[in-house]
C-alpha positions as CSV (number, residue, x, y, z in Angstrom):
1,M,36.2,-83.7,39.1
2,H,34.9,-81.1,41.5
3,N,37.2,-78.4,40.1
4,V,37.6,-78.3,36.4
5,D,38.3,-75.8,33.7
6,L,37.0,-76.7,30.2
7,S,38.0,-74.8,27.0
8,L,36.1,-76.0,24.0
9,D,37.6,-74.4,20.9
10,E,36.0,-76.4,18.1
11,V,32.5,-77.9,17.9
12,T,31.9,-80.6,15.3
13,K,28.8,-81.1,13.1
14,V,27.4,-77.6,13.4
15,E,27.3,-74.7,11.0
16,G,30.1,-72.3,11.7
17,A,32.5,-71.8,14.6
18,A,31.9,-71.5,18.3
19,T,33.8,-71.7,21.6
20,M,32.9,-72.8,25.1
21,E,34.7,-71.8,28.3
22,V,33.6,-73.6,31.5
23,K,34.9,-73.2,35.1
24,V,33.7,-75.7,37.8
25,R,34.4,-75.1,41.4
26,N,33.3,-77.4,44.3
27,G,31.1,-79.3,41.9
28,K,29.2,-76.1,40.7
29,V,29.5,-74.3,37.4
30,E,30.8,-70.8,38.2
31,Q,31.3,-69.8,34.6
32,C,29.8,-71.1,31.3
33,E,30.5,-68.9,28.3
34,F,29.2,-69.9,24.8
35,G,30.7,-67.6,22.2
36,I,30.1,-67.3,18.5
37,A,33.6,-67.3,17.0
38,E,32.7,-66.3,13.4
39,F,34.2,-62.9,12.8
40,K,31.7,-60.0,12.3
41,R,31.1,-59.2,8.7
42,F,29.1,-56.0,9.3
43,Y,26.3,-56.7,6.8
44,T,24.1,-54.0,8.3
45,Q,26.9,-51.5,7.7
46,A,27.6,-52.8,4.2
47,I,24.0,-52.3,3.0
48,R,23.9,-48.6,4.0
49,G,23.8,-46.4,0.9
50,K,23.0,-49.4,-1.3
51,P,19.9,-49.3,-3.6
52,Y,17.2,-51.4,-2.0
53,A,16.7,-53.6,-5.1
54,G,20.1,-55.3,-4.6
55,V,19.9,-55.8,-0.9
56,P,18.1,-59.2,-0.7
57,Q,20.9,-60.9,-2.7
58,L,23.6,-59.1,-0.7
59,V,22.2,-60.2,2.7
60,A,21.6,-63.7,1.4
61,R,25.4,-64.1,1.6
62,I,25.2,-64.0,5.4
63,C,24.6,-67.7,5.2
64,G,24.8,-70.5,2.6
65,T,22.5,-73.0,4.2
66,C,19.5,-70.7,5.0
67,S,20.2,-68.0,2.4
68,N,16.7,-68.2,1.0
69,A,15.2,-67.3,4.4
70,H,17.3,-64.1,4.4
71,I,16.2,-63.3,0.9
72,L,12.5,-63.6,1.8
73,A,12.9,-61.6,5.0
74,S,14.8,-58.9,3.2
75,I,12.2,-58.8,0.4
76,E,9.3,-58.5,2.9
77,A,11.0,-55.6,4.7
78,C,11.5,-53.7,1.4
79,E,7.9,-54.5,0.2
80,K,6.4,-53.2,3.4
81,A,8.6,-50.1,3.4
82,L,7.6,-49.1,-0.1
83,G,4.0,-50.3,-0.3
84,F,4.4,-53.2,-2.7
85,Q,1.1,-55.1,-3.3
86,I,2.2,-58.6,-4.3
87,S,0.1,-61.1,-6.2
88,E,-1.5,-64.3,-4.8
89,Q,0.9,-66.3,-7.0
90,T,3.9,-64.5,-5.5
91,S,2.6,-65.3,-2.0
92,I,2.3,-69.0,-2.9
93,M,5.8,-69.1,-4.5
94,K,7.2,-67.6,-1.3
95,R,5.5,-70.3,0.7
96,L,6.9,-73.0,-1.7
97,T,10.4,-71.5,-1.3
98,M,10.2,-71.9,2.4
99,C,8.8,-75.4,2.1
100,A,11.8,-76.4,0.0
101,L,14.2,-74.7,2.4
102,L,12.7,-76.5,5.4
103,I,12.9,-79.9,3.7
104,R,16.5,-79.7,2.6
105,D,17.9,-77.8,5.6
106,H,16.2,-80.0,8.3
107,A,17.3,-83.1,6.4
108,L,20.9,-81.9,6.4
109,H,20.8,-81.3,10.2
110,L,19.1,-84.5,11.2
111,Y,20.9,-86.9,8.9
112,L,24.4,-85.5,8.7
113,F,24.8,-83.8,12.1
114,V,22.6,-85.6,14.6
115,M,21.9,-89.1,13.4
116,P,25.6,-90.3,13.6
117,D,25.3,-89.9,17.4
118,I,22.3,-92.2,17.5
119,Y,24.2,-95.0,15.8
120,G,27.5,-94.4,17.4
121,Q,29.2,-93.3,14.2
122,D,31.7,-90.5,13.8
123,N,29.9,-89.2,10.7
124,F,27.1,-90.0,8.3
125,L,29.3,-91.5,5.6
126,A,30.7,-93.9,8.1
127,F,27.2,-95.6,8.4
128,D,27.4,-99.4,8.1
129,E,25.7,-100.4,4.8
130,D,25.5,-104.0,6.1
131,D,23.2,-102.7,8.9
132,E,19.6,-102.5,7.4
133,E,18.6,-99.4,9.3
134,Q,21.8,-97.4,8.6
135,H,21.8,-98.5,5.0
136,Q,18.2,-97.3,4.6
137,H,19.0,-93.9,6.3
138,L,21.8,-93.4,3.8
139,H,19.5,-93.7,0.9
140,D,16.7,-91.7,2.6
141,A,18.9,-88.8,3.3
142,F,20.0,-88.2,-0.2
143,A,16.4,-88.7,-1.6
144,I,14.9,-86.2,0.8
145,K,17.6,-83.6,0.2
146,A,17.3,-84.1,-3.6
147,A,13.5,-83.5,-3.4
148,G,14.0,-80.4,-1.4
149,N,16.7,-79.1,-3.7
150,Y,14.6,-79.8,-6.8
151,L,11.6,-77.9,-5.4
152,A,13.9,-75.0,-4.5
153,D,15.4,-75.1,-8.1
154,I,12.0,-74.8,-9.9
155,I,10.6,-72.1,-7.6
156,A,13.6,-70.0,-6.3
157,G,16.0,-70.8,-9.2
158,R,18.6,-72.4,-6.9
159,S,18.6,-74.4,-3.7
160,V,20.8,-71.7,-2.0
161,H,21.1,-68.0,-2.9
162,G,17.9,-68.2,-5.0
163,I,17.9,-66.0,-8.1
164,N,14.1,-66.0,-8.9
165,P,12.7,-64.2,-5.8
166,T,12.7,-60.4,-6.2
167,I,11.1,-57.5,-4.5
168,G,7.5,-57.5,-5.8
169,G,7.4,-61.0,-7.3
170,F,9.4,-63.8,-8.9
171,M,11.5,-63.7,-12.1
172,K,10.2,-67.1,-13.4
173,A,7.3,-69.4,-12.8
174,P,7.6,-73.2,-12.8
175,T,6.5,-75.2,-15.8
176,P,3.8,-77.9,-15.7
177,E,6.6,-80.5,-16.4
178,E,8.6,-79.2,-13.4
179,I,5.6,-79.2,-11.2
180,N,4.7,-82.8,-12.1
181,Q,8.3,-83.9,-11.4
182,A,8.3,-82.2,-8.1
183,L,5.1,-83.9,-7.1
184,V,6.6,-87.3,-8.0
185,K,9.6,-86.6,-5.9
186,I,7.6,-85.5,-2.9
187,K,5.4,-88.6,-3.1
188,E,8.4,-90.9,-3.3
189,I,10.1,-89.6,-0.2
190,R,7.1,-89.8,2.2
191,P,8.0,-93.3,3.5
192,A,11.6,-92.0,4.2
193,V,10.3,-89.0,6.1
194,T,7.9,-91.1,8.3
195,R,10.9,-93.4,9.0
196,L,12.9,-90.3,10.0
197,I,10.2,-89.1,12.4
198,E,9.9,-92.6,13.9
199,T,13.7,-92.8,14.5
200,F,13.7,-89.5,16.5
201,R,10.4,-90.4,18.3
202,K,12.0,-93.6,19.6
203,C,15.3,-91.7,20.5
204,D,15.5,-91.7,24.3
205,W,17.7,-88.6,24.7
206,S,16.4,-86.3,27.3
207,F,17.3,-82.9,28.8
208,D,14.5,-80.8,30.4
209,R,14.9,-77.3,31.5
210,K,12.0,-74.9,31.6
211,T,12.5,-71.9,29.3
212,N,10.5,-69.4,27.2
213,Y,9.4,-70.3,23.7
214,M,8.7,-67.8,20.9
215,A,7.7,-68.1,17.3
216,L,5.8,-66.5,14.4
217,V,2.4,-68.3,14.5
218,S,-0.2,-68.5,11.8
219,D,-3.2,-70.7,10.9
220,P,-2.5,-72.7,8.8
221,F,1.0,-73.5,10.1
222,G,3.5,-71.4,8.2
223,Y,6.7,-69.4,8.2
224,L,5.9,-66.1,6.6
225,E,2.8,-64.5,8.1
226,G,1.1,-64.2,11.4
227,V,1.9,-62.8,14.8
228,I,4.7,-63.6,17.2
229,K,3.5,-65.6,20.2
230,T,5.1,-66.8,23.4
231,D,4.2,-69.7,25.7
232,D,3.2,-67.2,28.4
233,G,0.4,-65.9,26.2
234,A,2.0,-62.7,24.8
235,V,1.0,-61.7,21.2
236,I,3.5,-59.4,19.4
237,E,3.0,-57.9,15.9
238,E,5.9,-58.4,13.5
239,R,6.7,-54.7,13.4
240,D,7.0,-54.6,17.2
241,Y,9.2,-57.7,17.6
242,R,12.5,-55.8,18.1
243,E,11.0,-53.8,20.9
244,H,10.2,-56.9,22.9
245,V,13.6,-58.6,22.8
246,E,16.5,-57.0,24.7
247,R,19.9,-57.0,23.0
248,V,22.7,-58.3,25.3
249,V,26.3,-57.5,24.6
250,I,28.4,-60.7,25.2
251,P,32.0,-59.7,25.4
252,Y,33.4,-63.2,24.6
253,S,31.1,-63.6,21.5
254,Q,31.2,-62.1,18.1
255,A,27.4,-62.1,18.2
256,S,24.8,-60.3,20.4
257,G,22.6,-62.3,22.6
258,Y,18.9,-61.5,23.3
259,T,16.5,-61.9,26.2
260,Y,12.7,-61.6,26.6
261,R,11.5,-59.9,29.7
262,G,15.0,-60.3,31.2
263,E,15.1,-64.1,30.6
264,S,16.5,-66.4,28.0
265,F,14.2,-67.9,25.4
266,M,14.2,-70.4,22.6
267,V,13.2,-70.1,18.9
268,G,13.1,-72.8,16.2
269,S,11.2,-76.0,15.4
270,L,10.5,-76.9,19.1
271,A,9.0,-73.5,19.8
272,R,6.9,-73.6,16.6
273,I,5.5,-77.1,17.3
274,N,4.9,-76.3,21.0
275,L,3.0,-73.1,20.1
276,S,1.0,-74.2,17.0
277,K,1.0,-77.9,16.4
278,D,-2.8,-77.9,16.0
279,T,-2.5,-75.8,12.8
280,L,-0.3,-78.3,11.0
281,H,-1.6,-79.9,7.8
282,E,-4.2,-82.6,8.4
283,E,-2.2,-85.3,6.7
284,T,0.8,-84.4,8.8
285,K,-1.2,-84.6,12.0
286,K,-2.5,-88.0,11.0
287,D,0.8,-89.6,9.9
288,A,2.8,-88.0,12.8
289,A,0.2,-88.5,15.5
290,E,2.4,-90.5,17.9
291,A,5.2,-88.0,17.6
292,L,2.9,-85.0,18.0
293,A,1.5,-86.5,21.2
294,L,4.9,-85.7,22.9
295,F,4.3,-81.9,22.4
296,P,4.3,-79.4,23.9
297,S,7.7,-80.5,25.3
298,T,10.5,-79.0,27.4
299,N,13.0,-81.7,26.2
300,I,15.5,-79.8,24.1
301,Y,16.2,-82.9,22.1
302,H,12.7,-82.8,20.8
303,N,13.8,-80.0,18.6
304,N,15.2,-82.7,16.4
305,L,11.9,-84.5,16.3
306,A,10.0,-81.2,15.7
307,Q,12.3,-80.7,12.6
308,G,11.3,-84.1,11.3
309,I,7.6,-83.2,11.7
310,E,8.2,-79.9,9.9
311,I,9.7,-81.7,6.9
312,L,6.5,-83.8,6.6
313,N,4.3,-80.7,6.9
314,S,6.3,-78.8,4.3
315,M,5.8,-81.7,1.9
316,D,2.1,-81.8,2.5
317,V,1.7,-78.0,2.1
318,A,3.9,-78.0,-1.0
319,E,1.9,-80.8,-2.6
320,D,-1.4,-78.9,-2.1
321,L,0.0,-75.7,-3.5
322,L,1.6,-77.3,-6.5
323,R,-1.6,-79.2,-7.4
324,E,-4.0,-76.3,-6.8
325,T,-2.1,-73.4,-8.4
326,K,-2.0,-72.5,-12.1
327,F,1.3,-70.8,-12.5
328,A,1.9,-68.2,-15.1
329,A,4.6,-65.6,-16.0
330,E,4.0,-62.4,-14.0
331,T,5.5,-58.9,-14.0
332,P,6.7,-58.1,-10.5
333,A,4.7,-55.5,-8.6
334,Q,5.9,-51.9,-8.3
335,P,6.3,-49.7,-5.3
336,T,3.5,-47.3,-4.3
337,K,5.8,-45.1,-2.0
338,K,9.2,-43.6,-2.5
339,Y,10.5,-44.1,1.0
340,G,9.6,-45.7,4.3
341,V,10.5,-48.2,7.0
342,G,9.6,-51.9,6.7
343,V,10.0,-55.0,8.8
344,G,10.3,-58.5,7.5
345,V,9.9,-61.5,9.8
346,V,10.1,-65.1,8.7
347,E,10.6,-68.4,10.5
348,A,13.9,-69.6,9.2
349,P,14.7,-73.3,9.8
350,R,16.5,-72.3,13.1
351,G,13.9,-69.8,14.3
352,T,12.6,-66.3,14.0
353,L,14.5,-64.1,11.6
354,Y,14.0,-60.3,11.6
355,H,15.0,-57.7,9.0
356,R,14.2,-54.0,9.3
357,Y,15.2,-51.4,6.7
358,H,14.8,-47.6,6.5
359,I,14.7,-46.6,2.8
360,N,15.1,-42.9,1.8
361,E,13.6,-41.0,-1.2
362,E,16.5,-42.0,-3.4
363,G,15.7,-45.6,-2.9
364,K,18.8,-46.3,-0.8
365,I,19.1,-48.0,2.6
366,V,19.7,-45.5,5.4
367,K,19.8,-48.0,8.2
368,G,19.3,-51.8,8.6
369,T,18.8,-54.1,11.5
370,I,19.0,-57.9,11.4
371,V,18.3,-60.3,14.3
372,V,19.1,-64.0,13.6
373,P,17.8,-67.1,15.4
374,T,21.1,-68.4,16.8
375,G,21.8,-65.1,18.5
376,Q,18.4,-65.4,20.2
377,N,19.2,-68.9,21.3
378,Q,22.7,-68.1,22.4
379,I,22.0,-67.4,26.1
380,N,19.6,-70.4,26.3
381,I,22.3,-72.7,24.9
382,E,24.8,-71.4,27.5
383,Q,22.4,-71.9,30.4
384,D,21.5,-75.4,29.2
385,V,25.1,-76.5,28.9
386,G,25.8,-75.2,32.4
387,R,23.0,-77.2,33.9
388,L,24.1,-80.3,31.9
389,I,27.6,-80.1,33.2
390,E,26.4,-80.0,36.8
391,Q,24.3,-83.1,36.1
392,M,27.2,-84.9,34.6
393,L,29.5,-84.1,37.5
394,D,26.9,-85.6,39.8
395,E,26.9,-88.7,37.6
396,S,30.7,-89.0,37.6
397,K,30.9,-88.9,33.8
398,T,34.4,-89.2,32.2
399,K,35.9,-86.3,30.2
400,D,35.1,-87.9,26.9
401,E,31.5,-88.6,28.0
402,M,31.1,-85.0,29.1
403,Q,32.5,-83.7,25.8
404,F,30.1,-85.9,23.8
405,E,27.0,-84.9,25.7
406,M,27.8,-81.2,25.5
407,E,28.3,-81.4,21.8
408,K,25.1,-83.4,21.4
409,L,23.0,-80.9,23.4
410,I,24.4,-77.9,21.4
411,R,23.7,-79.7,18.1
412,A,20.1,-80.2,19.1
413,Y,19.6,-76.4,18.7
414,D,20.9,-76.7,15.2
415,P,23.0,-73.5,15.7
416,C,24.2,-71.5,12.7
417,M,27.2,-69.4,13.7
418,S,27.6,-68.0,10.2
419,C,24.3,-66.2,10.6
420,A,25.0,-65.1,14.1
421,S,28.3,-63.6,13.3
422,H,33.1,-76.4,14.0
423,F,32.7,-77.9,17.7
424,L,34.5,-79.8,19.7
425,K,38.1,-80.0,21.0
426,V,38.4,-79.8,24.7
427,K,41.4,-78.6,26.7
428,W,41.3,-79.7,30.3
429,D,43.0,-77.8,33.1
430,E,42.0,-79.4,36.4
431,K,42.5,-77.6,39.7
């Protein structure tokens, strides 16, 4: 197949809808276009003129699965714009909200989207209960997700579209009984998470292509504070992030792409572990030592392994915070300014998420900017798939094999097209 046209109009086991158009001539990829097919919903336009207090819940509807990350990024932008001074308990509850999100969201991706490919199954519910490993994974998946959901329920009020986080604080604090139950659930799933990490450590999938990595980095390892770092040594303050990534209009995509210094880059779990694995929780570093020895890595499939490590780290951090904090009802902080511009940057499950708001004297949004992880990864995904196709042409792969490998590589990024603006049916037109 030296001359092939591929049209991929549905990608399975990912969040949202995407397309892929590929043209191969004389064994070389001349065109590889990865497009986000979710229709634009104009959230940054919709929030103009809205009172800032309601904006976090509005922008949360950008996505179901990572809605709580949007809420916290939006809250941070508003708090910085208007000079809110939040309490230590509020800061801790924000960290716990992110821990819960990472546990449940990474588990969803690894078990339901990726693991079926390891065991040659069409989907997770097709796992063979007579096979000991597959049977164990079925039970592990639901236990881990339940623990993450419960932690989100008692801290954020719901596992998605949390109702407790508000600008300046939280509407409700967890009770001692809820904390004790959360600690029990976290302890119970630890063997399941270590099994998950070992499964992906032993996975022999490999695709290496040097790229740039970028993430919000802090010590200890976290998702809410710090500075943005790159693997070439650059250090960028949160407020300056948008000035360092260049927006790229992609005519065949409903979402904008982004480059860094004119090149593609990757955000997400692989970038975070590559850049700051030494700041992980000590218990995580001990129990995931063999897996962590593989990092830093340029194998895109190690994004899956990095997500497993982040689940374990989120559990260890959450356990410490729950044990060490005496939670009490608090009145949310109040603004110290009437207007301003604020930036909120958090590390969502899929990577760096940026919200920037300009709030006027009437307390209404004048302008908003949102940059999501999948948009930042879009060009990198496209370049990786192009390289992968050329490799498979050299290896004389069949059409079905090529389709499977392309899907598998895209899934490794854990893309969320709902944030950025169903994979994979292939139409072949051979020349």
